C-alpha positions as CSV (number, residue, x, y, z in Angstrom):
1,X,-64.7,1.3,19.0
2,X,-64.4,-1.8,17.3
3,X,-66.3,-4.7,19.3
4,X,-63.9,-7.7,20.9
5,X,-64.1,-10.9,18.8
6,X,-65.9,-13.1,21.2
7,X,-63.4,-16.6,21.9
8,X,-65.1,-18.9,19.6
9,X,-64.8,-15.6,16.7
10,X,-60.5,-15.1,17.0
11,X,-58.7,-18.3,16.1
12,X,-57.7,-19.3,12.3
13,X,-56.5,-23.0,11.2
14,X,-53.5,-21.2,9.6
15,X,-50.3,-21.4,12.3
16,X,-48.1,-17.3,11.2
17,X,-45.1,-20.2,10.2
18,X,-47.8,-21.8,7.9
19,X,-48.6,-18.1,6.6
20,X,-45.1,-17.4,6.3
21,X,-43.7,-20.2,4.8
22,X,-46.9,-20.0,1.7
23,X,-46.2,-16.1,1.7
24,X,-42.4,-16.9,0.2
25,X,-43.7,-19.4,-1.2
26,X,-45.4,-17.0,-3.5
27,X,-43.0,-14.5,-4.1
28,X,-39.7,-15.6,-3.1
29,X,-38.1,-12.3,-3.0
30,X,-40.3,-10.4,-0.9
31,X,-39.1,-8.0,2.0
32,X,-40.3,-9.2,5.3
33,X,-42.0,-6.0,6.1
34,X,-44.4,-6.4,3.2
35,X,-45.3,-10.6,4.5
36,X,-45.8,-8.7,7.7
37,X,-48.2,-6.3,6.3
38,X,-49.8,-9.2,4.4
39,X,-50.5,-11.4,7.3
40,X,-51.0,-8.7,9.9
41,X,-48.2,-9.8,12.4
42,X,-44.9,-6.9,13.1
43,X,-41.9,-7.4,10.9
44,X,-40.3,-8.5,14.3
45,X,-42.4,-11.6,13.9
46,X,-41.6,-12.2,10.1
47,X,-37.8,-12.1,11.3
48,X,-38.3,-14.9,14.5
49,X,-40.2,-17.5,12.1
50,X,-38.3,-17.1,8.8
51,X,-35.3,-17.9,11.4
52,X,-37.0,-20.8,13.1
53,X,-38.2,-22.0,8.9
54,X,-34.4,-21.4,8.4
55,X,-33.1,-23.5,11.5
56,X,-35.8,-26.6,10.5
57,X,-34.0,-26.6,7.2
58,X,-37.7,-25.4,5.3
59,X,-36.2,-22.5,3.7
60,X,-32.5,-21.4,2.8
61,X,-31.9,-17.6,1.6
62,X,-29.2,-16.5,-0.4
63,X,-28.0,-12.7,-1.0
64,X,-29.1,-11.0,-4.6
65,X,-28.0,-8.1,-4.3
66,X,-29.2,-5.9,-1.8
67,X,-32.3,-8.5,-1.2
68,X,-32.4,-11.9,0.1
69,X,-34.5,-15.1,-1.6
70,X,-35.7,-17.5,-0.4
71,X,-36.0,-21.4,-1.3
72,X,-38.1,-23.3,0.4
73,X,-37.3,-27.5,0.6
74,X,-40.8,-29.0,-0.3
75,X,-39.1,-32.5,0.7
76,X,-39.3,-31.8,4.7
77,X,-41.8,-33.8,6.8
78,X,-44.8,-31.7,8.5
79,X,-43.5,-30.9,12.2
80,X,-46.5,-32.4,14.1
81,X,-46.4,-36.0,15.0
82,X,-49.9,-36.0,13.2
83,X,-49.1,-34.5,9.9
84,X,-45.3,-36.1,10.2
85,X,-46.3,-38.2,6.5
86,X,-47.0,-35.6,4.7
87,X,-44.0,-33.0,3.0
88,X,-44.3,-29.0,3.1
89,X,-44.7,-29.5,-0.5
90,X,-48.7,-30.8,0.4
91,X,-49.3,-27.7,2.6
92,X,-47.5,-25.4,-0.2
93,X,-49.5,-27.4,-3.2
94,X,-52.6,-27.0,-1.6
95,X,-52.8,-23.4,-0.9
96,X,-51.0,-22.7,-4.3
97,X,-53.2,-24.7,-6.2
98,X,-50.3,-26.0,-7.2
99,X,-50.9,-30.0,-8.1
100,X,-48.2,-31.0,-10.3
101,X,-45.2,-28.8,-8.4
102,X,-41.6,-30.4,-8.0
103,X,-41.4,-32.2,-4.6
104,X,-37.6,-30.1,-4.1
105,X,-37.2,-26.3,-5.1
106,X,-33.6,-25.6,-3.2
107,X,-31.7,-26.9,-6.2
108,X,-30.0,-28.8,-3.7
């Protein structure tokens, strides 16, 4: 039987929204069940997060055959007022090690 973590051991720096976005930036054709497995949350949670990200304009979903392909608008600002002067592309570039990535990946 595993010991539950104490309060100070259970938190992390990134939200599940950021983790989903990073997974889809790494693999724009990833199945949501695979994203859920990588992150360690339910597929339903990933579906809700993807819907949030689409509604906010960060993600665009395109049907390609039987799969979805996700494009990220890297020029949109982060949502919290303290980070609103940074585009989401800065976050992706930091974690994906893409120093000179283009600021817009949606093709719009």
